TORDREN-105130 format. One record per atom (N, C-alpha, C, O): residue in one letter; x, y, z. Coordinates in steps of 0.2 Angstrom, whole numbers, plus 5000, padded with zeros to 4 digits. Example, Ala and Ser with C-alpha at 12.3 -4.5 7.8 and 13.67 -1.06 7.14 Angstrom:
BEGIN
a506649725039;a506249785039;a506649845039;a507149835042;s506449895035;s506849955036;s506450005039;s506750065040;
# end
This chain:
BEGIN
x500449935002;x500049995000;x500450065001;x500850065005;x500450104998;x500750164996;x500750205001;x500250235002;x501150215004;x501450295011;x500450345011;x499950345015;x500550355007;x500050405007;x499450395008;x498950425010;x499450335004;x498650315005;x498550265011;x498050255013;x499150235014;x499250215021;x498550285026;x498050285029;x499150335026;x498950405031;x498250415028;x497850445032;x498050395022;x497350445021;x496750375022;x496150385022;x496950315024;x496350285025;x496450275032;x495950255034;x497050285037;x496850295044;x496550365046;x496250375052;x496550405044;x496350465044;x495450455042;x495150475047;x495150435036;x494550405036;x494250365042;x493850385046;x494550315042;x494350295047;x494150335056;x493650335061;x494650365056;x494450425061;x494050455060;x493650475065;x493850465053;x493350565053;x492650505052;x492150525051;x492750445052;x492150395052;x491650385059;x491050375060;x492150385064;x491750385070;x491250435076;x491350495078;x490950405077;x490550445077;x490650485082;x490150525084;x491350495087;x491450535092;x492350565088;x492850565090;x492150575082;x492550605076;x493250645078;x493850635075;x493150695085;x493350745085;x493950725092;x494150765096;x494150635092;x494350595097;x495150625097;x495550605101;x495250665093;x496050685094;x496150755096;x496650775096;x495650795098;x495650855099;x495850875106;x496150925108;x495550785111;x495750785119;x496650755120;x496750715125;x497050765116;x497450765117;x497850795121;x497650845123;x498450775124;x498850815131;x499350875128;x499450865122;x499550925129;x499850965130;x500150995134;x499951015139;x500850995134;x501251025138;x502051055138;x502451035134;x502151105141;x502751145139;x503151145143;x502951145149;x503751145142;x504351175146;x504851235144;x505051225138;x504951265145;x505151355143;x505851345146;x505751335151;x506451355145;x507051365146;x507251455145;x507051485140;x507451485149;x507651565151;x508051575153;x507951565159;x508851595152;x509451625155;x509151685157;x508751725154;x509451705165;x509351755168;x510051795170;x510451775173;x509951865165;x510351895164;x510651955170;x510251945176;x511052005170;x510952065172;x510952105167;x510952105161;x510952165170;x510752215166;x511352225160;x511252255155;x511652205161;x512352215154;x512152155150;x512552165145;x511852105150;x511652065148;x512051995148;x511851945144;x512651995153;x512751935155;x512451905159;x511851915161;x512851845161;x512451775163;x512451815174;x512951825177;x511851815174;x511851835182;x512051775188;x511751725188;x512551815192;x512751795195;x512551765203;x512851745208;x511751755201;x511551775208;x511151695209;x511051665204;x511051685215;x510951615215;x510051635213;x509751695213;x509751555212;x509051565207;x508751575214;x508851545219;x508151635213;x507951675219;x507651645225;x507051615225;x507951645230;x507151605236;x506551635235;x506151595239;x506251675232;x505551695230;x505151645227;x504551625227;x505651615224;x505351565218;x505251485221;x504851445219;x505651485227;x505551395229;x506151355227;x506651375225;x505951295230;x506551255229;x506451245221;x506051245216;x507351235222;x507451195212;x507351115211;x507251085206;x507451105218;x507551045218;x506550995216;x506550945213;x506051025220;x505351015221;x505051035221;x504551025224;x504951095218;x504251145211;x504251125207;x504651135202;x503651085206;x503351065198;x503251135194;x502751135191;x503551175194;x503351225191;x504051265188;x504251275182;x504251285192;x504751325191;x505651295196;x505651285202;x506151295191;x506551245193;x507051295187;x506951345183;x507751245188;x508451255186;x508451205182;x508251145184;x509051215175;x509151175171;x509951145171;x510051085173;x510351195168;x510851185170;x511351215175;x511751185179;x511151295175;x511651335179;x510851375183;x510351395180;x511151395189;x511051435195;x510451465189;x509851445189;x510851515183;x510551555180;x510151545174;x510051595170;x509951465173;x509651445168;x508951435171;x508951385175;x508251465171;x507751445172;x507451395169;x507751385163;x506851365172;x506451345168;x505651315169;x505551285174;x505251325166;x504551345168;x504351295166;x504751275162;x503651245167;x503551185166;x502751195165;x502451245168;x502451165163;x501551175163;x501751095166;x502151065167;x500951095168;x500451005168;x500451015161;x500551065159;x500250975159;x499850945153;x499150975153;x498750955158;x498751025148;x498351035146;x497951005140;x498151005134;x497250975142;x496750975135;x496751015129;x496551005123;x497051085131;x497151115124;x497451165126;x497551175132;x497751205117;x498351255120;x498451315121;x498951335121;x497951345122;x497751415125;x497851405132;x498151445135;x497551345137;x497651335145;x498451335144;x498751385145;x498751285141;x499451285143;x500051335141;x500551335143;x499851385135;x500251445135;x499751485141;x500151495146;x499251515143;x499151555148;x499451505156;x499551545161;x499651465157;x499851455162;x500351465161;x500451505166;x501151455155;x501651465154;x501651555156;x502051575160;x501351595154;x501051665153;x500951685161;x501151745163;x500751655165;x500651665172;x501451635177;x501651655183;x501551595174;x502151565180;x502651625177;x502951675181;x502751625171;x503151695170;x503151765174;x503551785177;x502651775173;x502251825176;x502551845183;x502751895185;x502551775187;x502751775196;x503351765195;x503651765200;x503651745187;x504651755190;x504851825191;x505151855195;x504451845184;x504851925183;x504551965191;x504952005194;x503851945193;x503651975197;x504451955203;x504551985208;x504751915203;x505151905210;x505951915206;x506251865207;x506151975202;x506751955201;x506952025202;x506552065199;x507352035205;x507852085206;x508252125204;x508852135206;x508052165196;x508752195194;x508852155189;x509352175186;x508552115186;x508652045181;x508252065176;x507852105177;x508252025169;x507851985164;x507851925164;x508151885168;x507451915159;x507551855157;x507651845149;x507151845144;x508251825148;x508651815138;x508051795133;x507651755135;x507951825129;x507451835124;x507551765121;x506951735120;x508151725119;x508351715113;x508651645116;x508951645121;x508651585110;x509051525113;x509651535117;x509751515123;x510251575110;x510951585112;x511051655117;x510851705117;x511651635122;x511851675128;x512251715124;x512551695119;x512151775128;x512951835128;x513351845132;x513151835138;x514051865130;x514251895136;x514451825141;x514451825147;x514651785138;x515051735143;x515751745143;x516051755137;x516051745149;x516651805154;x517051755155;x517451765159;x516951665150;x517451595152;x516851565156;x516351585158;x517151475154;x516751425158;x516651445165;x516151435168;x517351475168;x516951495178;x516551545179;x516451575184;x516251555173;x515451615175;x514951595176;x514451625178;x515151535174;x514551505174;x514251455177;x514451395176;x513651465184;x513651455192;x513351375191;x512751385189;x513551305192;x512951285191;x512551255196;x512751245202;x512051235193;x511051235197;x511451195202;x511851165200;x511251205209;x511151195216;x510551165217;x510051185214;x510651125222;x509951075224;x509851085232;x509251065234;x510451105237;x510351085244;x510751035244;x511051015240;x510650985251;x511050955253;x510750875252;x511050835255;x510250865249;x510050785251;x510650755243;x511050775239;x510450705244;x510750665240;x510250655232;x510550625227;x509850675232;x509350685224;x509550755222;x509650765216;x509950815229;x510050885224;x510750865224;x511050915222;x511150825226;x511850825225;x511950785219;x512450805216;x511550735217;x511550705211;x511350735205;x511550725199;x510850785207;x510750835200;x511450885199;x511650895193;x511750895205;x512250935203;x512550925201;x512850975198;x512950845201;x513550805201;x513650795193;x514250815190;x513050775190;x512750755186;x513150825180;x513550835176;x512550865183;x512950975179;x513750955178;x514050945172;x514050945186;x514750965183;x514850915179;x515250935175;x514750845178;x514750795173;x514850795166;x515150755162;x514450845165;x514050905158;x514550925157;x514950905152;x514750965160;x515351035159;x515850985159;x515950985152;x516250955161;x516850905161;x516850905152;x517250925148;x516150855149;x516150825146;x516050885140;x516550895137;x515650905139;x515250955134;x515751015136;x516151015132;x515751055140;x515851115140;x515351155146;x514751135146;x515451185148;x514851205152;x514451275147;x513851295149;x514851305142;x514451355139;x513951325132;x513651355127;x514151255134;x513651245127;x512951235133;x512351225131;x513151225137;x512151175142;x511951235142;x511351235141;x512051315144;x511751385143;x511251385137;x510651405139;x511251365130;x510951345126;x510051325130;x509951275132;x509651395129;x508951355131;x508351365126;x508251415123;x507851305126;x507651285121;x506951275122;x506851275128;x506351255118;x505851255121;x505651175120;x505651155114;x505451135126;x505151075121;x504351095123;x504151135127;x504151025118;x503451025117;x503250955119;x503550915116;x502650935125;x502750895128;x501950855127;x501450885130;x501850795123;x501450785117;x501250705119;x501550645118;x500650705121;x500250625121;x499450615118;x499050665119;x499350565115;x498850545113;x498150525117;x498150495123;x497650565113;x496950565120;x496950475117;x497150455112;x496650435123;x496850365128;x496050355122;x495750305122;x495950395120;x495150375116;x495350345108;x494950315105;x495850345107;x495950335100;x496350305097;x496450305091;x496650265103;x497150215100;x496650155100;x496550125095;x496150145107;x496050055103;x495450075097;x495150015096;x495150135093;x494950145085;x495250115084;x494950065083;x496050125082;x496650135078;x496750055079;x496650005075;x496950035084;x497149955085;x496549915080;x496649885075;x495949915082;x495449885078;x495449885072;x495549835069;x495549945071;x495749975062;x496349915059;x496249875055;x496849925063;x497249885061;x497249805060;x497549775057;x496749795065;x496749725066;x497649685071;x497949625071;x497749725075;x498249725079;x498149695085;x497749715090;x498449625086;x498449595090;x498549605100;x498249585105;x499149675098;x499749655104;x499249665109;x498649675107;x499449675115;x499349705121;x498949785119;x499049805113;x498549825122;x498549885121;x499149935122;x499349975118;x499549925128;x500049965129;x500849945126;x501349975127;x500649875120;x501349885117;x501049905110;x501349895105;x500649925111;x500049935104;x500450025104;x500950055100;x500150035107;x500350125109;x501050125108;x501350155104;x501450065112;x502450095112;x502450065105;x502950085102;x502150035101;x502250015095;x502250105091;x502750135089;x501450135092;x501250195087;x501750275089;x501750325087;x502050245096;x502250315098;x503050285093;x503150325088;x503250245095;x503950225091;x503950245084;x504450265081;x503050225081;x503250255072;x503150335072;x503450365068;x502750385077;x503150445078;x503650495078;x503750545076;x503850455081;x504650445084;x505150455078;x505550505078;x505050415075;x505550365068;x505250435062;x505650465058;x504550445063;x504550485057;x504750555059;x505150585055;x504450595064;x504850665068;x505650665066;x505850715064;x506050605067;x506750635065;x506950605057;x507550595055;x506550595053;x506350595045;x506350655042;x506750665037;x505850695046;x505450775043;x505750795048;x505350845050;x506050795052;x506150825059;x506550895057;x506650935062;x506850915051;x507250975049;x506751015046;x506851065043;x506151005048;x505551045045;x505651125053;x505751185053;x505551095056;x505451135062;x506051175065;x505851225069;x506651165065;x506951235063;x506851275058;x506851335058;x506651225053;x506751275047;x506351325045;x506451375041;x505551305051;x505051355050;x505151405058;x504951465059;x505451375060;x505451405067;x505951425071;x505851455076;x506451415069;x507351415069;x507451485071;x507351535068;x507751495077;x507851585079;x508451605081;x508451655085;x509151565079;x509751565080;x510151555074;x510551505074;x510051605070;x510451625065;x510951645067;x511351615065;x511251695070;x511851725073;x512151695080;x511651685084;x512751695084;x512951695090;x513351745092;x513651785088;x513351755098;x513651805101;x514551775101;x514751725104;x514951825099;x515651775098;x515951745105;x516351685105;x515851775111;x515651755118;x515751675119;x516051635123;x515251685115;x514851595116;x515151555115;x515151505119;x515851555109;x516451515107;x517051525110;x517551485109;x517051565115;x517651555120;x518451575116;x519051565117;x518151615111;x519051635106;x519051585104;x519651575103;x518751525102;x519051455097;x518851495090;x518551545088;x519351425087;x519151435079;x518451435078;x518051425083;x518251455072;x517451425069;x517451445059;x517751485055;x516951395058;x516851425052;x516351465050;x516351465043;x515851515054;x515551545054;x515651605050;x516251615049;x515251645048;x515351695045;x515351755050;x514951755054;x516051795050;x515851875054;x515451915055;x515651955051;x514751935057;x514351975054;x514752055057;x514852095053;x514952055065;x515052125066;x515652105070;x515952055069;x516052145075;x516352155076;x516452095085;x516952075088;x515552085086;x515452065090;x515151975090;x515151925094;x514951985083;x514451905082;x514651895076;x514851925071;x514551825077;x514651755073;x513751745070;x513351725073;x513751755063;x513151695060;x513251655052;x513751625050;x512851665050;x512551605046;x512251635040;x511651635041;x512351675033;x511851705031;x511251655029;x510651685029;x511251615028;x510551555029;x510551525033;x510251475031;x510751525039;x510651465045;x509751485049;x509551545050;x509551455050;x508851445053;x509051465062;x508951515066;x509351375063;x509351355070;x510151345071;x510151285071;x510851375073;x511451355078;x511151315081;x511351255080;x510551335086;x510651285092;x510551205089;x510851165093;x510351175085;x510351115080;x510951115078;x510851065075;x511451125076;x511751125072;x512451105076;x512451085082;x513251125071;x513651085076;x514251135079;x514851135079;x513651175084;x513951225088;x513551215095;x513551245100;x513051145094;x512451155100;x512651095103;x512951055099;x512551085109;x512651045113;x512350955108;x511750935106;x512650935108;x512450865105;x513250795108;x513850795110;x512850755108;x513450675110;x514150675106;x514350625104;x514450735104;x514850725100;x515550645099;x515850625094;x515650645103;x515950575107;x515750515103;x516150475102;x515150515100;x514650465099;x515150415093;x515250355094;x515350445087;x515750425083;x516450375086;x516650335082;x516650395091;x517250385094;x516950325098;x517250275097;x516350325104;x516350295108;x515450225104;x515150175106;x515350255101;x514850215098;x514050195096;x513750155093;x513850255103;x513450255105;x512950305099;x513050365097;x512150255098;x511850285095;x511050245095;x510750205092;x510850285100;x510150255100;x509750225097;x509950245092;x509350185096;x508950135093;x508150155093;x507750155099;x507850165086;x507150185087;x506750135085;x506150135086;x507150085082;x506450005079;x506150005085;x505550015082;x506049995092;x505549985095;x506049995102;x506649995104;x505250005107;x505450025115;x506049975117;x506549995120;x505849895116;x506649865121;x507249885117;x507649905120;x507349875108;x507949915108;x508249975109;x508849995107;x507650025112;x507950075111;x507950105121;x508150155124;x507650055122;x507950045132;x508550015129;x508950065128;x508749935127;x509349925127;x509949965123;x510549955122;x509650005123;x510550055117;x510650105122;x511050145121;x510250125127;x510350175131;x510450135138;x510750165142;x510250085139;x510850055146;x511350045146;x511750055151;x511649995138;x512149995136;x512650065138;x513150055141;x512450105136;x512950185134;x512850195143;x513350215146;x512250175149;x512350185155;x513050125159;x513250115165;x513050105155;x513450025160;x514150025156;x514549985157;x514250065151;x515050065148;x515550115146;x515350165143;x516050115150;x516350155153;x516750175147;x516950125143;x516850225146;x517250265140;x517950325143;x518050365147;x518250295139;x519050285142;x519150405143;x519450435148;x518950415137;x518950505134;x518550525144;x518750565149;x518150495144;x517650525154;x518250485160;x518250505165;x518650435159;x518750425165;x519250445167;x519550425172;x519350495162;x520150555161;x520050615170;x520350635174;x519450605168;x519050675173;x519250635179;x519550665183;x519150575182;x519150525189;x518150525189;x517750535185;x518250495197;x517550495197;x517350525205;x516850525207;x517950565210;x518150595215;x518450615214;x518950575214;x518650695215;x519150715216;x519150795221;x518850845221;x519850755227;x519750805235;x519150795237;x518850855236;x518850765238;x518250755241;x517550755235;x517050715236;x517450785231;x517050815229;x516850755220;x517150735215;x516450745221;x516150715214;x516250715207;x515650705204;x516650715203;x516650765196;x516050745192;x515950785187;x515750705193;x515250655187;x514750595190;x515150575195;x514450585190;x514150515191;x514250455189;x513950405192;x514850445184;x515150375182;x515650395178;x515750455177;x516150355174;x516250395171;x516350345162;x516750335158;x515850325163;x515150285156;x514950335150;x515150395150;x514650305144;x514750345138;x514250385141;x514250445139;x513750365144;x513350435147;x513050395155;x512950335157;x512950475157;x512950455163;x512450445167;x512450405173;x511750485165;x511150435162;x510850455158;x510950505155;x510150425158;x509650445150;x509750505146;x509950525141;x509550545153;x509350635148;x510050665145;x510050715142;x510550625147;x511150655143;x511250615136;x511850615133;x510750605134;x510950565127;x510450635123;x509850655125;x510750675117;x510450705117;x510050705108;x510250675103;x509750735108;x508850695103;x508550745102;x508550795106;x508150735096;x507650805094;x507150785100;x506950815105;x506850695098;x506150695103;x506350625107;x506650585104;x506150625112;x506150565118;x505450555119;x504950595118;x505450435120;x505050435121;x504850455131;x505350465134;x504350465133;x504250475143;x503750425143;x503350395139;x504050445150;x503450415155;x503550425160;x504050445161;x502750415166;x502950475173;x503550455176;x503650395174;x503950465182;x504350425186;x504050445193;x503850505195;x504050385195;x503850365202;x504550375206;x504950325206;x504550425210;x504950445217;x505650445213;x505650495209;x506150405213;x507050435211;x507050365203;x507550335202;x506550355201;x506450305196;x506850305190;x506950365188;x507350245187;x507450275181;x507050275175;x506550245174;x507350335170;x506650345164;x506750265162;x506250245161;x507350225162;x507350185155;x506750115160;x506450065157;x506850125167;x506350075173;x505550085172;x505150045174;x505550155170;x505050165168;x504550175163;x503950175164;x505050175158;x504850145149;x504550075149;x504150055145;x505050025154;x505349975152;x504549945155;x504149915152;x504349975163;x503749945165;x503049965164;x502449935165;x503150035162;x502150065160;x502350065153;x501950025151;x502550085149;x502850105145;x502950175140;x503250225144;x502850195136;x502750265132;x501950325135;x501350305135;x502150365137;x501750395139;x501250445136;x500650465136;x501950465134;x502050535130;x502850545125;x503350505125;x502850615121;x503450595120;x503550675120;x503050715122;x504250715119;x504750755120;x505050775116;x505550755115;x504550835112;x504850895105;x505550945109;x505450985114;x506050915106;x506550965110;x506851015105;x507151065107;x506751015099;x507051065094;x506651115092;x506751145087;x506151135098;x506151215095;x506451275099;x506451265105;x506751345096;x507151385098;x506651405102;x506051405101;x506951435110;x506451535108;x506151535103;x506451515098;x505751545104;x505451615101;x505551695102;x505151735105;x506251725099;x506251795102;x505651855102;x505551905106;x505251825097;x504851905095;x504251865100;x503651875098;x504251825106;x503451815107;x503751815113;x504251785114;x503451865119;x503851865124;x503451795130;x503451805136;x503051745128;x503251675130;x503551635127;x503551575129;x503951665121;x504551635118;x504151575114;x504651545111;x503851565113;x503351525111;x502451535108;x502051565112;x502251525102;x501451565103;x500951505102;x501251455104;x500451515101;x499951465099;x499751425091;x499551365089;x500151495086;x499951455080;x500651425081;x500451365080;x501251425082;x501851385082;x501551265084;x501551215082;x501151295090;x500851245095;x500351205088;x500651155085;x499851215086;x499351195081;x499851175078;x499851115078;x500351185075;x500851175070;x501151105072;x501151055068;x501351105079;x501851055081;x501351015081;x501350975076;x500751005085;x500350955087;x499950935080;x499650885081;x499950955073;x499450925071;x500150875065;x500050825062;x500750915067;x501650875062;x501550815066;x501450755063;x501550835073;x501650755078;x501050695076;x501150625077;x500350725074;x500050665072;x500050635066;x500050575063;x500150715061;x500450675054;x501050605054;x501050555050;x501650615058;x501950575058;x501950515063;x502350475063;x501350515066;x501050465069;x500450395062;x500350335062;x500350465060;x499650395056;x499950405048;x499550385043;x500550415047;x500850425042;x501550345041;x501850335046;x501550315036;x501850275037;x502750255038;x503250295036;x502750205042;x503450235047;x503950175047;x504150155053;x504150155043;x504650095041;x505350115046;x505550165047;x505650045048;x506450055054;x506650095049;x506450115043;x507250125052;x507950175051;x508250135051;x508350105056;x508750115044;x509450065043;x509750125043;x509350175043;x510450135045;x511150145045;x511150205039;x511150265040;x511250175032;x511250235028;x510650295028;x510750355026;x510050265032;x509150325031;x509350375039;x509250435039;x509950325044;x510050365049;x510650415048;x510550475051;x511150415043;x511550475040;x511250505039;x511250555042;x510850495034;x510450545029;x510050605033;x510050665031;x509750575041;x509250615046;x509850665051;x509650715054;x510450645051;x510950685054;x511250735049;x511550785050;x511050695042;x511550755036;x510850815034;x510950875032;x510250805036;x509650855035;x509550885039;x509350935037;x509650885046;x509450915050;x510250965051;x510051025052;x510650955050;x511150985053;x511251035046;x511251095046;x511251005040;x511051055034;x510651115036;x510851175038;x509851085037;x509551125035;x509651185042;x509451235042;x510051165049;x510351205052;x510451255050;x510151305050;x511051245047;x511551295043;x511551335039;x511951385038;x510951305034;x511051315028;x510151295024;x510051275019;x509851315031;x509051325027;x508751335022;x508451315018;x509051405025;x508651455020;x508951455013;x508751495008;x509351415013;x509851425006;x509451415000;x509351354999;x509151464994;x508951464989;x509251364986;x509751334989;x508851344982;x508751264981;x509151204984;x509351154980;x509351214990;x509851194996;x509151114995;x508551104996;x509751054993;x509750994994;x509650954998;x510150924999;x509150935000;x509150865005;x509350795002;x509350784996;x509350745006;x509350675006;x508950635007;x508650625013;x508850605003;x507850565005;x507850495000;x507750494994;x508150435006;x508150385002;x508750354996;x508650324991;x509250394999;x509850394992;x509750414988;x509850374983;x509350484986;x509350524981;x509350594984;x509150604990;x509450654979;x509350714981;x508450764980;x507950764975;x508550794984;x507750824984;x507950884987;x508350894992;x507650924984;x507451004989;x507151024995;x506650994996;x507351055000;x507151065005;x506251085005;x505851045007;x506251145000;x505751164996;x505151124992;x504551144990;x505451054991;x504751024988;x504450954993;x503950934993;x505050954995;x505050895001;x504450955004;x503850955002;x504850995009;x504151005012;x503251065011;x502751075014;x503451075004;x502751065001;x502550985000;x501950985000;x502650945000;x502550875000;x502250885006;x501650915006;x502550865014;x502250865019;x501550925021;x501050905023;x501750975020;x501251025021;x500751005016;x500251025019;x500550995011;x499950955009;x499750885011;x499150875013;x500250845011;x499850775017;x499550785023;x499150755025;x500150865026;x499550875033;x498950915032;x498550935037;x498850925025;x498050955026;x497450935030;x496950955032;x497550875029;x496950825027;x496850805039;x496350795043;x497350825040;x497650795046;x497150855050;x496650845054;x497450905049;x497250975050;x496450995050;x496051015055;x496250975042;x495450975044;x494950935049;x494350955051;x495450875050;x494950815056;x495150885062;x494650895065;x495650915063;x495750945071;x495451005072;x495351035077;x495151015064;x494851105061;x493951055063;x493551085067;x493951035062;x493050995062;x492551045066;x492151085064;x492651025073;x492151075074;x492351165077;x491951205078;x492851155076;x492951245076;x493151285070;x493651275066;x492451355072;x492451385065;x492951425064;x493051435058;x493351455070;x493951475066;x494451435065;x494951475066;x494751375064;x495051345060;x495751325061;x496151315057;x495751325066;x496851385069;x497051315066;x497251325060;x497151265066;x497451225063;x497751225055;x498351215053;x497151225052;x497451245046;x497551315043;x497751325037;x497351355048;x497851445048;x498451435048;x498851455044;x498651395054;x499451375056;x499751355050;x500251385048;x499351305046;x499751255043;x499651325035;x500251345032;x499151345032;x499551395030;x499951435030;x500351445025;x499851465037;x500851525038;x501251485039;x501851505040;x501251435038;x501651385038;x502051365030;x502651355028;x501751355028;x501851335019;x501951435017;x502451445014;x501551485018;x501951535015;x502851545019;x503251575016;x503051505024;x503551515027;x504051465021;x504551495019;x503851415020;x504151375017;x504151415007;x504651415003;x503751435006;x503851485000;x504251535000;x504651544995;x504251575004;x504451625004;x505051625012;x504851645018;x505951575012;x506151585018;x506051665021;x505951675028;x506051735016;x506151775021;x505651785029;x505851795035;x505051765026;x504751775031;x504851715039;x504551715044;x505451685037;x505451635043;x505851685050;x506151745048;x505751655056;x506151695059;x506651725058;x506751775056;x507151655058;x507651655055;x508051725050;x508551755050;x507651735048;x507851785041;x507451835044;x507851885043;x507051855046;x506751935050;x507151925056;x507051985057;x507451905059;x508251915064;x508551945062;x508752005065;x508851925055;x509451935054;x509251995052;x509252055055;x508851985046;x508552085043;x508552125046;x508652185044;x508152075054;x508352195059;x508652205060;x508752265061;x509352155063;x510052165066;x510252185057;x510652235058;x510152185051;x510552205047;x510252315047;x510652355048;x509652315046;x509252365046;x509452395052;x509852445051;x509352385057;x509752425063;x510352435064;x510652475067;x510552405062;x511652395061;x511652375070;x511852415074;x511252315072;x511352305078;x511652235078;x511552195073;x512052215083;x512552145085;x511952095086;x511352105086;x512152025088;x511751985090;x511552015098;x510952005101;x512052035100;x511852045108;x511552095108;x511052095112;x511552145105;x511052225108;x510252195104;x509752215105;x510452145099;x509752125096;x509252085102;x508652115104;x509452015106;x509251995111;x509352045116;x508852045120;x509552075117;x509352135122;x508852165120;x508452155124;x508652205116;x508552225115;x507752195116;x507452215121;x507552135111;x507052095113;x506752065121;x506152065123;x507352065125;x507152045131;x506952095136;x506552095141;x507352155133;x507052235135;x506152245136;x505752265141;x506052215130;x505352255128;x504752185131;x504152195132;x505352115133;x504752065133;x504852095144;x504352115146;x505252095147;x505052125152;x504752165154;x504652175160;x504552225149;x504252275151;x503452245149;x502952255153;x503352205142;x502752175142;x502552155148;x502052175150;x502952095153;x502652065158;x502552115166;x502052105170;x503052155165;x503052205172;x502352245171;x502152275176;x502052245166;x501352255163;x500652215163;x500152235161;x500752165164;x500452095163;x500052095170;x500452105175;x499352085172;x499152065179;x499051995178;x498851955175;x499252015185;x499251915189;x498651925195;x498551975199;x498251885193;x497351885197;x497651865207;x498251855208;x497351865209;x497551865217;x497451775216;x497751745220;x497151755213;x497051685213;x497551635209;x497751575209;x497651685205;x498851665202;x499051675207;x499151625211;x499151745209;x499551745215;x499751685221;x500251675223;x499251675222;x499051625229;x499251565225;x499551535229;x499151525219;x499351465220;x499851465218;x500151405217;x500251535215;x501051515215;x501351505220;x501651455221;x501251555225;x501551555233;x501251495236;x501651455239;x500751475235;x500851415238;x501251355237;x501551325241;x501351335227;x501751315225;x502851325229;x503351295229;x502751375231;x503451405233;x503451385238;x503951365240;x502851375243;x502951365251;x503151275251;x503551255254;x502551245248;x502551175245;x503451155247;x503751135252;x503551165240;x504151165237;x504651185244;x505051145248;x504551205243;x505251215250;x505251175260;x505651165264;x504651165258;x504251105263;x504551055260;x505051035264;x504551005255;x504850975253;x505350965251;x505550905250;x505651015251;x506550985250;x506750975258;x507250945259;x506451015263;x506451005270;x506450925269;x506950895270;x505950905267;x505650835272;x506150775267;x506150715268;x506650805262;x506650765256;x507350755260;x507650705259;x507850815263;x508550825266;x508350785274;x508850755276;x507950775278;x507550735284;x507850665284;x508250645288;x507450645278;x507350575275;x508150535274;x508250485276;x508550585271;x508950555269;x509550515275;x509850545278;x509550455275;x509850405278;x510350355276;x510250295277;x510950365272;x511650345265;x511750405265;x511450455265;x512450365264;x512850405262;x512850415252;x512650365248;x512950465251;x512850465244;x513250415240;x512850395236;x513750395239;x514050345236;x513350265238;x513250215234;x513250265245;x512850215241;x511850235238;x511450185238;x511750305235;x511250305235;x511350295227;x510950275223;x512050315225;x512050325218;x511950225218;x511450185216;x512350205220;x512450135218;x511750115219;x511550075215;x511250135222;x510550095223;x510050125218;x509450105216;x510350195215;x509950205210;x510250165203;x509850145199;x510850165203;x510950125197;x510850055199;x511150025194;x510650015202;x510549945202;x509649935202;x509349885202;x509449995201;x508749975201;x508649925195;x508949935189;x507949875196;x507649855191;x506949835191;x506649815186;
# end
């Protein structure tokens, strides 16, 4: 059966159901990273503000790699506007509690005064908190601290539970319900990797970087001005070879396998349990301080870089691979979205409508196993789009042949039309179709993409990347300072802060073992 016919038949089955809008009950969650900076645009050296609660236990406001790199997390919602409202209110609360600092508006940081200027995130004195800090110390040794400051937006997505039995019945699949769900999520993941170059093309917003980010190292990037590097057709340098990647994978052999859930878990387990000479040199403990969690290819699962991950909700201190093995895939996390410098939230409704439709398209489309030649094509296309995605006539690799990015993108847009129509069925405003049309315009006219717009603004105003990012950051700061937070919202966030502080105290009081034993127990879970 032709791949497009499979997509069409699956859509026809869904539209024929009495509850044809079962796909509108999907769950959407967001995670947005934002760097705190001082009035000069340099990385904040202050601790995570106490008024924001405990970074270890707060469910919505935490830190990523550095004390200065905040992360704002929404719970899952059944519609996009609610998720964005929660993100907006969270950032409003954060701004209310910043002292003469602002949140940086772009993915790429500026004015990096060396590795030592980047403070590691701290999570208190508990074993759980120490483990998080040691993991980050290890990342710094392995990849450099600067790489860990790159911010992004993660799009968490799970399919409506009512959808699965209908599709399984149509497929005539005799697996257990959870095994079927696992299989189909991995279909989605593989297709998202095949066609995922489209995300940085459409939404990439990091075509330039501050020279300070490279710490004086050599580069093939062009010089924009005395303080900025760029590439004229770049979309997302964050997703390119200057961003955080597992650069040792060719030497150490790690490449996660996405054939199915078992092969994925096995490939990560192997990497977490296999020592690597390049990391042994850092040692495990130096002068009484842990330098990394272990000397293995991966310290933990999250170290493996990927544009999309299968996820399961963790129970306590559970390892992610254990959670997947026991309970299967609950949702996927798309990680290739740059922070949108033109939106105070860092992301907007139109983007999210497109991403939801795109992931559904990836789920319903035929998705064969990825063999080595195609894996190489996927990596090649991702890198090429990041660095030269807007170049006229750019050729990507597809099944051993060349195809222009434009033609392949237009084919995807055409095939997504029916998915958007299904999602829009009972909505007179047709937001999914409207977003698809907007993104199609960006394929037809690359100058409309955020990356092109950013470079054009910098050229027009003779701005360095730092000046542009600082200007947008101050605009967003002004936006939030003038945004009203209701008494109910204020109370909600204050209660979350208080609860997180008390929970951290409970975690620290409950510790009864050494950190060495804690680590040993963690890694021997089964």
